[in-house]
C-alpha angles and dihedrals in degrees: 000000000000117000120228117226089233116076117231114216114212121218128204122216098269090055091047091050092049094046096047101030089229126133123240093253092049091051093052092042091054091046087055089051092048091240098113131051116272121250123240117230113226097172143350092287103018127086129168139185127220107250093222090056091054092046090050090050090052091049090051091052091050092048091049092049093050092048 
């Protein structure tokens, strides 16, 4: 697998909740609605999100709110 020059930081659910201000249920509801970045499964009970995907989602929300 080729490595990108940029490092991708992975966030677990508590970090995603803290960063976005969303609850666990809201995050998963929005994933189901395809309005939030999908998680990446790393194990049977471990999922993560790519930090840049979360930051891009936040930027989109700010842009949409500002018109």
